[in-house]
N, C-alpha and C positions, 0 to 999 in steps of 0.2 A: 619316346615322345616327350618333349619338354613342356612342363606346365607353363601356362601363360602367366606372365608376371602381372600382378595387380598394380594398376596405376596408383602412385602415392599422391594424395591430395592433402594440402595443408589448409587448415581452417583459417579463415580471415581473422585479423586481429579483433575485429568487432565481435565475431562469433566466440572467440576464446574468452574475451572479457565477459561477454554475456553468460557463458557457461560457468565462469568463476563466480559471477554475481548470483546466479541461480543456485549454485552449490552453497554459497555463503548463507543465503536466505534459508535453505533447507537445513543446514547445520545449526544455525541460530534457533530455528523452530524446534528441531529435534533435541538439541543439547543445551540450549540457553547460552548465555555469555560465558559461563565457566567452561563449557566444553567446546567453545569455538576457538580453534587454533589453525595454524597453517596446515598441519598434518591432516586434520579432520576435513578441512575444506578441499584440499588437494585429493584426498581419497574419494570424497564424494564426487568431485569433478573428473576423476580418473586422469589426473595430470601430476607432473612433478612439482615440487615446491619451487624449483627454479623458474618454471613457467609462470607461477603466481608472481614472483619477484620481477619477471620480465614485463608484466603488464601493469603491476601495481607497486607503489613504493613500499608497501608492507600491508599487514593485516588491517591496520587502522584505515588506510586508504581504501582497501577493498570493502570494509564494512560501511564506510561512508558512501562509497559508490553504490552499494547495495541498498542503503536507505534511500538515496536519491532515485535509483531505478524503481524501487518499490513504490515510492511516492508518485513517480511519473506513471506507473502502471495503474495505480488507483485513480489518478486524474483522468486517464484515458477511459477507464471503466465508467466513471461518473459522467463524463462527456458523452459517451455512447448511450448511456441510459437516457440522458436529456434528449439527444437527437432522436432516439427511438420513440420518445413520448409524443412527437408531433409538434404542433405550433401553439397549442393552448398553454398560456403561461402557468396556470396552476398545475396542470399535468406535468409540465417540464420541471417545476419546482419539486413536486412530490417524487418524481422519478429520480431526481438528484439526491434527495434526502433518503429515500428508501432503498437505493442501490446497495447501501451498506448491509442490508439484511438479506441479500440474495447472493448466490454463488457468482463469481469467485471470491467476493469479499468475505464471505462466511467460511472460507477454507480454514480449518483449524490450524494449519501450519502458519497462516498469516499472523495469528495471535502471538506465537512464540517469537517470530521475527520482530513484530511491531513492538512488543513489550521490551525487547532488548534495545531497539532503537530509542525508545522513550527513556530507558534507564541511562543509556549513554549520553543522551541529550542533556542530562542534568550536570555533567562534569566535563564534557568535551565541547569546546567552542565550535568546532566544525559541525558536529552532529546537531548542536543547538541551532546553528544557522540553517541547516537543512530542514530541521523541524519547523523553525519559524517561517521559512519561505513556503513550505508545504501547507502549513495551516493557514497562513495569510492568503495564499492562493485559493484554498478551499473556501474560506470565508468570503473572499472577494467575489468569486463566482456565485456563491450562495446569495450574497447581497444583490448582485445583478438580477438573479432570478426573482428575489423578493421584490425588488423595485419594479420589475416587469409585471408583478401581480398587484402593484399599487400600494405596497407596504410603506408605512411611514417609519423612519428610523431603521432602515434596512440593516445598517451596520450592527446595531445592538441586537436586533433579532437574529442576525447571522451568528453572532457569538453564542446566543442562548440555544439556538437550534443545533449548532455544531456540538455543544456540550451534551445536549440531549441525545443526539445520534451516537456520539462516542460512548456515552454511558450505557445506552441500550446495546450497542454492538459489543462492548466489552463484556457485559453480563451474559449476552447470548453466546459469546465465544467461550466463556468460562463454564457456562452451564446451559447447553442448548435446550434442555428440558424445562428451564425456569419459567418461561412464558411464551416462547416460540416466536419465530420470525414474523408470522402474520399478525400477532399481537403487537409487536414492535411497530410494524407498518401502520396498524390502526392507531396507535398512540401518536405517531408522528402526524398522521392525517388529522386527528383531533386537535393537536397543537397548532397546526397550520390553520385550520378552520377558525380557531379561537383568536389567532394573532393577526391574520391577514384578511 
C-alpha cells in the first residue's frame, strides 16, 4: 500500500512577511538590538536566510517593517478600546488612554521590541520617520477625543497626556509591581478630570 502524499501548500507572500515581522519582534524582545541578526530571526521564523532576503532588502528593512507593523497593531488596539467604550466622549477618551495598561499592550515582550525601536529612531532616519508618524497619529486621535470632550487646547493636552501614558507604561513594563495597572488607570482618570 502506498502512503498518500501530503499536498504541498505554499504560504502567501503576505503570510511569510508577517511571520518574519513577528519573529523579528520576538528576537528584539528576547535578545535586544545586539542579538538581533538574520540568523536569529530566521531561526525564530523557521525559514532560511534566503527567504528573508526574498521578502526584505535586508535586516534594516525588516526591522523598519516590524516597527511599522507594531505601531499599526497598537493603533488597532487603541481604536478597538475606543469603539468598545460606547458613544460617551469621556468614556471613549479614557478607554483610549488606559488601553496602554491592559493586555496585550502590557505584554512584557513589547517593551523589548519598543525600546529597540526607540533606540534606532535616534540615528536612523527611516526609523525616526516611522516613530514621528506613529506618535503624531496617536496624538492626533487623542486630540480628537479631547476635543469631543470639550477640551480647550487639545493639541497641548494630547502631548502632555501622551507623555504621562508613556511614562506610566514604561515604568509598569520595567517593574510591574511598582504601582500596578489599576493605579496607573486611576492616575490617568484623575489627570483627565483635572484637565478636561
